[in-house]
N, C-alpha and C positions, 0 to 999 in steps of 0.2 A: 144654504148651501152645496154641504153637500149632493142634494142631490144634483145641482145642479153640474157639479163636479164629474158625479156617476155617471150623468148621464152624454157629457167629453167628455171620458177614457170609454163607456160603450165604443161612441161615435169613433173615435179615435181609432182603435180597436177595429171595429168592423174596416172600417176602410183599410185598414194594414191587412188586416186580412182579404181581401178584398186585391189588394193590389200585390200582394205576396199569386194571389192565385191567376192570375190576370200575369201575371210576367215571368206564371209559370209554362202556363197554355203559348204565352207568346215563348219562352225560347221553348216549347217543344213543337211549336209549326215550321220553326224556320229550319230548325235540326230536321226533321223530313224532307220539309224543301229540298234543303240542301241537299238529301242525299240524292235527288235525286237530279240534281244538275253537279255530278261530279263534289260531292267535300269535301273539303279544306280540315272540317273539326273531325275530327275522330271524337272525340269526348263530347259535343256536339249532338250532330248524331245518335249516338248512344242514347243520353239523354232523352233526348228527341220520343227513342222505343220503348226507351222504361214509360215514357207520358201517354206513349200514344197505346204500350198493354196494358195502361193503367185501364186506359176508357177501352180499351175496347173487352177486359176485363169487364166491368163495370157493366157494359152496353151488354152483351151474354149473363148477366145476371137478371137482368131484366127479362132477357128471352127462354131464355131455364134456368132460377135458382135456382134447381133441384141439384146438387149434384147427383149424378148417375150411378158412382162408386160411393157407396157406402161404408166400406170396410177402410178405417186410420191409419192400419200401412201402406194397406191399395193405393189409399192418398195420398201418402208420402208419396209412395214410390211413384206415383206418377206426376206429380207435380217436377221431377227430376227426370223421366222418362221420356214422356210429351211430348218437352221444349229438346232435348238430344235429337232424340226421333226425326221434327221440323227446323234442327238445324242439318241437322243431312241431307232433308232431302231440299231444302232450298242452295241447299249448295252441292249438288245435281242438278236443278237445272241452274246452277248459276254458271257449270263447266259446262253445258248443255246451249248455254245462251253464247259465253263462251265463245265454243264451234260454230256457234252459226255470224261468229263476228257482232254482235249484241252487246250497247254499251250493262255494264253492270255498276248495279245500287248496291249499298250494304245492304239489304237481303237479300242479300245471292251470297252470305258468305255466312260460315257460322257463326261467331259470335254471335252476330245482330239479330238473328234470326230464334235465335236459343233464348236471349235476351229476350225478345218482344217476347218468346211464348211463356215466360217462366211470370217474365212480373206481370199477364193475361192470367196464367195461371194461380198466380201466388194469388190474385185478388183474387176468383174461387176459389180456390183453397180457405183462404179465410172467412167470406164470408156466405160461400153458397152451400145450402143446410142439405 
């Protein structure tokens, strides 16, 4: 009887974990899709950029598993400096697009670009060797 309960418990936990993962991916895809069509909900867009940033960080670990910066202090500085620089660069791109009359997407704004780059960098900071 105990074995049956253990099997059912493991099955239910597995289903719930996969359902949670799928809901997060769905939320991420919807958030990013909204960004391409003048988003109405900035919270969902931010969550989407967090998810996509984490995925991008994971994929980058497959390509470059070792951090080019070995010193722990410089890695910590890089965790904040790089997203700040990228946020400013994307803000500049957004201003250039705006001057040309092009539609802006959220990543053309400092905050969203910073969130994406920070989360991607955080994944690399934690798992890159």
